[in-house]
C-alpha positions as CSV (number, residue, x, y, z in Angstrom):
1,X,191.7,-116.0,71.0
2,X,191.9,-119.7,72.5
3,X,189.2,-120.4,69.9
4,X,191.0,-119.5,67.0
5,X,193.9,-121.2,68.6
6,X,192.0,-124.5,68.8
7,X,190.6,-124.5,65.5
8,X,193.8,-123.7,63.8
9,X,196.2,-125.9,65.7
10,X,197.3,-127.4,62.5
11,X,198.4,-124.4,60.4
12,X,199.7,-122.9,63.3
13,X,202.1,-126.0,64.1
14,X,203.1,-126.0,60.4
15,X,204.0,-122.2,60.2
16,X,205.8,-122.3,63.7
17,X,207.9,-125.3,62.0
18,X,208.8,-122.9,59.5
19,X,209.4,-120.0,61.5
20,X,211.8,-122.0,64.0
21,X,213.9,-124.0,61.1
22,X,214.7,-120.6,59.4
23,X,216.2,-119.0,62.6
24,X,218.9,-121.7,62.0
25,X,218.7,-124.1,65.1
26,X,219.7,-127.6,64.4
27,X,216.8,-129.2,62.6
28,X,216.5,-132.6,64.9
29,X,216.3,-130.6,68.2
30,X,213.8,-127.8,66.3
31,X,211.3,-130.2,65.1
32,X,211.0,-132.0,68.2
33,X,210.7,-129.0,70.1
34,X,207.9,-127.4,68.2
35,X,206.1,-131.0,68.4
36,X,206.5,-131.4,71.8
37,X,205.2,-127.6,72.5
38,X,201.9,-128.0,70.6
39,X,201.5,-131.5,72.2
40,X,201.6,-129.7,75.4
41,X,199.1,-126.9,74.2
42,X,196.9,-129.5,72.4
43,X,196.6,-131.3,75.7
44,X,195.5,-128.3,77.5
45,X,193.1,-127.4,75.0
46,X,191.6,-130.7,75.4
47,X,192.8,-131.9,71.5
48,X,194.4,-134.6,72.2
49,X,194.6,-137.2,75.2
50,X,198.2,-137.2,77.4
51,X,197.9,-140.9,76.7
52,X,198.4,-140.1,72.8
53,X,201.8,-139.5,73.4
54,X,202.5,-142.9,74.4
55,X,202.4,-143.6,70.6
56,X,206.0,-141.8,70.7
57,X,207.4,-145.1,71.8
58,X,206.2,-146.9,68.9
59,X,207.4,-144.1,66.6
60,X,210.8,-144.3,67.9
61,X,211.1,-147.9,67.9
62,X,209.7,-148.2,64.5
63,X,212.9,-146.2,63.2
64,X,215.3,-149.4,64.2
65,X,212.5,-151.7,63.5
66,X,213.4,-154.6,61.2
67,X,211.9,-153.4,57.8
68,X,212.9,-149.3,58.5
69,X,216.2,-150.1,60.2
70,X,217.5,-152.5,57.8
71,X,216.7,-150.0,55.0
72,X,218.3,-147.0,56.5
73,X,221.5,-149.2,57.6
74,X,222.4,-148.9,53.7
75,X,223.2,-145.3,54.7
76,X,226.4,-145.8,56.9
77,X,227.6,-148.3,54.1
78,X,227.2,-146.1,51.1
79,X,228.9,-142.8,52.9
80,X,231.6,-145.1,54.0
81,X,232.2,-146.2,50.7
82,X,232.0,-142.9,49.3
83,X,234.5,-141.1,51.9
84,X,236.8,-144.2,51.1
85,X,236.6,-143.8,47.0
86,X,237.1,-140.1,47.3
87,X,240.8,-140.6,48.5
88,X,241.1,-144.0,46.5
89,X,242.6,-142.5,43.5
90,X,239.9,-143.6,40.8
91,X,238.7,-139.7,40.3
92,X,242.0,-138.8,39.2
93,X,242.4,-141.8,36.6
94,X,239.2,-141.1,35.4
95,X,239.7,-137.6,35.0
96,X,243.2,-137.5,33.5
97,X,242.0,-140.2,30.6
98,X,238.6,-138.9,29.8
99,X,239.8,-135.3,30.0
100,X,242.4,-136.2,27.3
101,X,240.1,-138.1,25.3
102,X,237.8,-135.3,25.0
103,X,240.9,-132.6,25.1
104,X,240.7,-131.7,21.3
105,X,236.9,-130.4,21.6
106,X,236.0,-126.8,23.3
107,X,234.6,-127.7,26.8
108,X,236.3,-130.9,26.8
109,X,237.3,-131.1,30.2
110,X,233.9,-129.8,31.4
111,X,232.7,-132.9,29.7
112,X,235.0,-135.1,31.2
113,X,233.9,-133.4,34.7
114,X,230.3,-134.3,33.7
115,X,231.0,-137.8,33.0
116,X,233.6,-138.7,35.8
117,X,230.8,-137.1,38.3
118,X,228.2,-139.4,36.8
119,X,230.6,-142.6,37.2
120,X,231.4,-141.4,40.6
121,X,228.0,-140.7,41.8
122,X,227.1,-144.3,40.5
123,X,229.5,-145.8,42.7
124,X,229.9,-143.2,46.0
125,X,226.3,-142.3,46.2
126,X,227.2,-139.1,48.4
127,X,227.9,-135.3,47.1
128,X,230.4,-134.6,49.2
129,X,232.7,-137.1,48.2
130,X,232.1,-136.3,44.4
131,X,232.3,-132.3,44.7
132,X,235.6,-132.6,46.8
133,X,237.3,-134.8,44.8
134,X,236.3,-133.1,41.3
135,X,237.2,-129.9,43.2
136,X,240.7,-130.8,44.3
137,X,241.5,-132.5,40.6
138,X,239.9,-130.6,38.1
139,X,239.7,-127.2,39.7
140,X,243.3,-126.1,38.9
141,X,243.6,-128.0,35.9
142,X,240.5,-126.2,33.9
143,X,241.6,-122.7,35.6
144,X,245.5,-123.3,34.3
145,X,244.2,-124.1,30.7
146,X,241.8,-120.9,30.4
147,X,238.2,-122.0,31.5
148,X,236.5,-119.1,33.1
149,X,236.1,-119.3,37.0
150,X,232.2,-119.2,37.0
151,X,231.8,-121.8,34.1
152,X,234.4,-124.1,36.3
153,X,233.1,-123.8,39.8
154,X,229.4,-124.2,38.1
155,X,230.3,-127.5,36.3
156,X,232.2,-129.0,39.1
157,X,229.5,-128.3,41.7
158,X,226.8,-129.5,39.1
159,X,229.1,-132.7,38.4
160,X,228.6,-133.5,42.3
161,X,225.2,-133.0,42.8
162,X,224.4,-135.6,39.6
163,X,225.1,-137.9,42.5
164,X,221.5,-137.4,44.1
165,X,219.9,-139.1,41.5
166,X,221.8,-141.4,40.2
167,X,221.7,-144.8,42.2
168,X,222.8,-145.6,44.7
169,X,222.1,-142.1,45.8
170,X,221.6,-141.5,49.9
171,X,218.5,-139.4,49.0
172,X,216.7,-142.4,46.8
173,X,217.1,-144.8,49.8
174,X,215.8,-142.2,52.4
175,X,212.7,-141.2,50.0
176,X,211.8,-144.6,49.5
177,X,211.7,-145.1,53.5
178,X,209.8,-142.3,53.7
179,X,207.4,-142.9,50.7
180,X,207.3,-146.8,51.4
181,X,208.6,-147.8,48.1
182,X,211.3,-150.6,47.5
183,X,214.3,-149.1,46.9
184,X,215.1,-151.1,43.6
185,X,212.0,-149.7,42.3
186,X,213.2,-146.1,43.0
187,X,216.9,-147.0,41.7
188,X,215.0,-148.5,38.5
189,X,213.1,-145.4,37.7
190,X,216.0,-143.0,38.3
191,X,217.7,-144.4,35.3
192,X,215.6,-142.1,32.7
193,X,216.0,-139.0,34.9
194,X,219.5,-139.6,35.4
195,X,220.5,-139.8,31.5
196,X,218.3,-136.6,31.0
197,X,220.2,-134.6,33.5
198,X,223.5,-135.8,32.0
199,X,222.2,-134.7,28.3
200,X,221.0,-131.2,29.7
201,X,224.5,-130.5,31.3
202,X,226.3,-131.6,28.3
203,X,223.9,-129.5,26.0
204,X,224.7,-126.5,28.0
205,X,228.2,-127.1,27.7
206,X,228.0,-127.0,24.0
207,X,225.6,-123.9,24.0
208,X,228.7,-122.1,26.0
209,X,231.0,-123.6,23.4
210,X,229.3,-122.1,20.6
211,X,228.2,-118.8,22.2
212,X,231.2,-118.1,24.4
213,X,234.0,-120.2,23.1
214,X,236.8,-118.2,25.1
215,X,235.4,-119.7,28.2
216,X,235.7,-123.5,27.5
217,X,239.0,-123.5,25.2
218,X,240.2,-126.8,24.0
219,X,243.4,-128.3,25.7
220,X,246.6,-127.6,23.8
221,X,248.4,-130.2,21.7
222,X,251.0,-130.0,24.6
223,X,248.7,-131.0,27.2
224,X,247.4,-134.2,25.3
225,X,250.4,-136.4,26.1
226,X,248.5,-139.8,25.5
227,X,247.3,-140.8,22.1
228,X,246.3,-144.3,20.7
229,X,246.2,-147.6,22.7
230,X,247.8,-145.8,25.7
231,X,245.0,-143.5,25.9
232,X,242.3,-146.3,25.7
233,X,244.4,-148.5,28.1
234,X,244.4,-145.7,30.8
235,X,240.5,-145.1,30.3
236,X,240.0,-148.9,30.7
237,X,242.1,-149.2,33.9
238,X,239.7,-146.3,35.5
239,X,236.8,-147.3,34.1
240,X,236.8,-151.4,34.6
241,X,237.3,-150.9,38.4
242,X,234.1,-148.5,38.3
243,X,232.1,-150.7,36.3
244,X,233.1,-153.7,38.4
245,X,231.9,-151.6,41.7
246,X,228.8,-150.3,40.0
247,X,227.9,-154.1,39.3
248,X,228.4,-154.9,42.9
249,X,226.4,-152.3,44.1
250,X,223.6,-151.9,41.5
251,X,223.7,-154.9,39.4
252,X,222.9,-156.9,42.7
253,X,220.1,-154.6,43.7
254,X,218.5,-154.8,40.4
255,X,218.8,-158.6,39.8
256,X,217.5,-159.2,43.0
257,X,220.4,-160.9,44.4
258,X,221.1,-158.6,47.3
259,X,219.3,-155.9,49.4
260,X,220.3,-152.6,49.4
261,X,221.8,-153.1,52.9
262,X,223.8,-156.3,51.6
263,X,224.8,-154.1,48.5
264,X,226.1,-151.2,50.7
265,X,228.1,-153.4,52.6
266,X,229.6,-155.3,49.2
267,X,230.6,-151.9,48.0
268,X,232.0,-150.8,51.2
269,X,234.3,-153.6,51.0
270,X,235.0,-153.4,47.3
271,X,236.2,-149.7,48.1
272,X,238.5,-150.9,50.7
273,X,239.8,-153.1,47.9
274,X,240.3,-150.8,45.4
275,X,242.0,-148.1,47.9
276,X,244.4,-151.1,48.4
277,X,245.2,-151.5,45.2
278,X,246.2,-148.2,44.2
279,X,248.3,-148.3,47.5
280,X,246.0,-145.6,49.4
281,X,244.6,-147.2,51.9
282,X,245.9,-146.3,55.4
283,X,244.5,-146.5,58.8
284,X,244.3,-142.5,58.7
285,X,241.8,-142.8,55.9
286,X,239.7,-145.6,57.4
287,X,239.5,-143.5,60.7
288,X,238.6,-140.5,58.7
289,X,236.0,-142.5,56.9
290,X,234.5,-143.8,59.8
291,X,234.4,-140.6,61.6
292,X,232.2,-138.7,58.7
293,X,230.0,-141.9,58.8
294,X,229.4,-141.6,62.3
295,X,228.6,-138.3,62.0
296,X,226.3,-138.4,59.0
297,X,224.4,-141.4,60.5
298,X,223.8,-140.1,63.8
299,X,222.5,-136.7,62.1
300,X,220.1,-138.8,60.1
301,X,218.9,-140.9,63.1
302,X,218.2,-137.7,65.4
303,X,216.5,-135.8,62.4
304,X,214.4,-138.7,62.0
305,X,213.3,-139.3,65.6
306,X,212.4,-135.3,65.6
307,X,210.4,-135.6,62.6
308,X,208.6,-138.6,64.0
309,X,207.6,-136.4,67.0
310,X,206.4,-133.6,64.9
311,X,204.4,-135.8,62.7
312,X,202.5,-137.7,65.6
313,X,201.4,-134.4,67.3
314,X,200.6,-132.8,63.9
315,X,198.4,-135.9,63.0
316,X,196.9,-135.5,66.7
317,X,195.7,-132.4,66.1
318,X,194.4,-133.0,62.7
319,X,197.4,-131.7,60.5
320,X,196.8,-134.6,58.1
321,X,193.2,-133.9,57.2
322,X,194.4,-130.0,57.0
323,X,197.1,-130.8,54.7
324,X,194.7,-133.0,52.4
325,X,191.9,-130.8,52.2
326,X,194.2,-128.1,51.2
327,X,196.2,-129.6,48.6
328,X,193.5,-131.5,47.1
329,X,191.4,-128.3,46.6
330,X,194.4,-126.6,44.7
331,X,193.3,-125.4,41.0
332,X,194.6,-127.5,38.2
333,X,194.1,-131.0,39.7
334,X,197.0,-133.2,39.8
335,X,199.3,-130.6,37.5
336,X,198.4,-128.1,39.9
337,X,199.4,-130.0,43.1
338,X,202.6,-131.0,41.6
339,X,203.4,-127.4,40.4
340,X,202.6,-126.0,43.9
341,X,204.6,-129.0,45.7
342,X,207.7,-128.5,43.6
343,X,207.6,-124.3,43.9
344,X,207.4,-125.3,47.8
345,X,210.0,-127.6,47.9
346,X,212.1,-125.2,46.0
347,X,211.8,-122.5,48.3
348,X,212.4,-124.5,51.2
349,X,215.6,-125.8,49.4
350,X,217.0,-122.5,50.2
351,X,217.0,-123.1,54.0
352,X,216.6,-126.7,54.6
353,X,219.1,-129.7,53.2
354,X,217.4,-132.7,51.4
355,X,217.3,-134.7,54.7
356,X,215.2,-132.2,56.6
357,X,212.9,-132.1,53.6
358,X,212.7,-135.7,53.3
359,X,212.1,-136.6,56.9
360,X,209.8,-133.5,57.8
361,X,207.8,-132.4,54.5
362,X,207.5,-135.6,52.3
363,X,205.4,-137.6,55.0
364,X,203.3,-134.9,55.0
365,X,202.8,-135.0,50.9
366,X,203.0,-138.4,50.1
367,X,199.3,-139.6,51.5
368,X,197.9,-136.4,49.4
369,X,199.9,-137.7,46.3
370,X,198.6,-141.2,46.9
371,X,195.0,-139.9,47.3
372,X,195.3,-138.2,44.0
373,X,196.3,-141.3,42.4
374,X,200.1,-140.3,41.7
375,X,202.6,-143.1,41.3
376,X,204.7,-142.5,44.2
377,X,207.8,-143.5,42.8
378,X,207.7,-141.1,40.1
379,X,206.8,-138.5,42.9
380,X,209.4,-139.3,44.9
381,X,211.9,-139.3,41.8
382,X,210.4,-135.9,40.9
383,X,211.1,-134.4,44.1
384,X,214.6,-136.0,44.4
385,X,215.4,-133.8,41.0
386,X,214.0,-131.0,42.8
387,X,216.0,-131.6,46.4
388,X,219.1,-131.4,43.7
389,X,218.7,-127.6,43.9
390,X,219.1,-127.4,47.6
391,X,222.7,-128.3,46.9
392,X,223.3,-125.6,44.4
393,X,221.6,-122.5,45.0
394,X,222.7,-119.7,48.0
395,X,222.5,-119.4,51.1
396,X,223.1,-123.0,52.2
397,X,223.9,-124.8,48.9
398,X,226.5,-127.4,50.3
399,X,228.0,-128.0,47.0
400,X,228.7,-124.6,47.1
401,X,230.0,-124.9,50.5
402,X,232.6,-127.8,49.8
403,X,233.8,-126.3,46.6
404,X,234.3,-123.0,48.7
405,X,236.2,-125.1,51.3
406,X,238.8,-126.5,48.6
407,X,238.8,-123.6,46.2
408,X,241.7,-121.3,46.2
409,X,241.2,-118.0,48.4
410,X,241.8,-115.9,45.1
411,X,238.1,-117.4,43.5
412,X,235.4,-115.4,45.1
413,X,232.7,-116.7,46.9
414,X,230.4,-114.3,44.5
415,X,231.9,-116.1,41.6
416,X,231.0,-119.4,42.7
417,X,227.3,-118.5,43.4
418,X,227.0,-116.9,40.0
419,X,228.7,-119.8,38.5
420,X,226.1,-122.1,39.9
421,X,222.7,-120.1,38.4
422,X,222.6,-121.7,34.9
423,X,223.0,-125.2,36.5
424,X,220.1,-124.8,38.9
425,X,218.3,-123.6,36.1
426,X,218.9,-126.7,34.1
427,X,217.9,-128.6,37.4
428,X,214.5,-126.9,37.2
429,X,213.9,-127.9,33.3
430,X,214.7,-131.3,34.4
431,X,211.7,-131.2,37.1
432,X,209.5,-129.6,34.7
433,X,210.1,-132.8,32.2
434,X,209.5,-135.5,34.8
435,X,206.1,-133.4,35.9
436,X,205.0,-133.5,31.7
437,X,206.9,-136.7,30.9
438,X,205.9,-139.1,33.4
439,X,207.3,-142.2,31.3
440,X,210.9,-141.2,31.5
441,X,210.5,-142.6,35.0
442,X,207.9,-145.3,34.6
443,X,209.2,-146.8,31.6
444,X,212.2,-148.0,33.1
445,X,210.1,-149.4,36.1
446,X,207.7,-151.3,33.8
447,X,210.3,-153.2,32.0
448,X,209.9,-156.1,34.4
449,X,207.4,-159.1,33.6
450,X,203.9,-158.2,34.0
451,X,201.6,-160.1,37.0
452,X,197.9,-160.3,36.7
453,X,197.0,-160.4,40.6
454,X,193.7,-161.8,39.6
455,X,194.8,-164.7,37.6
456,X,197.2,-165.9,40.3
457,X,195.9,-169.0,41.6
458,X,197.3,-170.8,44.3
459,X,196.9,-174.8,45.1
460,X,198.0,-176.4,48.1
461,X,198.0,-180.1,48.1
462,X,195.9,-182.2,50.8
463,X,196.6,-184.8,52.5
464,X,194.2,-187.9,52.5
465,X,192.5,-187.9,55.9
466,X,190.0,-190.3,57.4
467,X,186.4,-188.9,57.7
468,X,185.4,-187.8,60.8
469,X,182.9,-189.8,62.8
470,X,179.7,-188.5,62.8
471,X,178.9,-186.2,65.9
472,X,175.9,-186.6,67.9
473,X,174.3,-183.4,69.4
474,X,172.5,-183.7,72.7
475,X,168.9,-182.1,72.5
């Protein structure tokens, strides 16, 4: 028995992690506990030395080191920005104006929800802010005008998950830190998948409007109160501040004017100004935003510490070699690896949220992807598109939880879950598109100027110095 445990420590450790996580204990403490337990077993079996655990100090310190800490510091800024914008009144103006613009079309409110969700995603970066804001505003409106309950709840939840893929997504920041890739490249690569996802969602609304038109009726004429210039003026009042904030956050990153942390700080300041202009800025609002930011940031840091403990011990017992040997020997080569990884993450997303998957699973997969010659930015965005499903499918879909929390009691939870099914399928289709069409990601990254490192010639001017006197060596 001891010989079996000794020769299979890595797979046993991985299986123990999955088992403990399924029990529902807090992820940060569960992961750290599994790591420390197997560290003790490994020391007793002579697989690792007690001094090896001294590396934990460096692992924990690296979380707040200059490079890693500066990148993760963007998370509280973007979270705070999203919490402020959730109550700033921007979503109401956008949905009202865009909804009336699409009003004469069947499914017009659904199109408006998708587009407003994309805009909010580009300026908030958090799913909770988008889903709650859209549910409070759009849910009663869509039900009032005869939209089916399942379609309404599905499109609202799905529009919130667009936030995960559209910069300045928190998921992209976390994945960039775990994959060792620049956030700017992740943001640039996300442009194509974001546009494809919005197109897929709109295509589904079109299909529903053609096959089941009664589920997505057009707005009645009496509901379309704005016309002509008045309608365009209201659209501009909602869109212009959004575009300004988007440039403040994303434009400064894309043009190299600011780091993600600096852009997040400017975005948080812009959100406060926008709330003040809309007369929504209060001390209560600021306090609630700071409290939610503190909770999310603390959760991220503790999960990351637990993941570092597990990762160190896992590598100490040979887990890295075991994972590489196992995944690189899958049939089908690179495609087989990608299909397996996506199925594996899709299943894990039923039980884990994206922070847990990003901090625990991605560090195990990234070295294998690099060894197979896979572009890590493309790999990260494909994983990001897959992790979106963790917000949408039961039993732990957080977008569904947020929607359930603000939806009327008359709406059944079963309808919310069934309404999410077609949108999850659309997200799976997006993952398949990214696998077989990598140019949808790499095209946007490769738009910059090409530099051949082999042709770089650095010349340093040398000062004129007097010749050195001859030195005679004693024989």
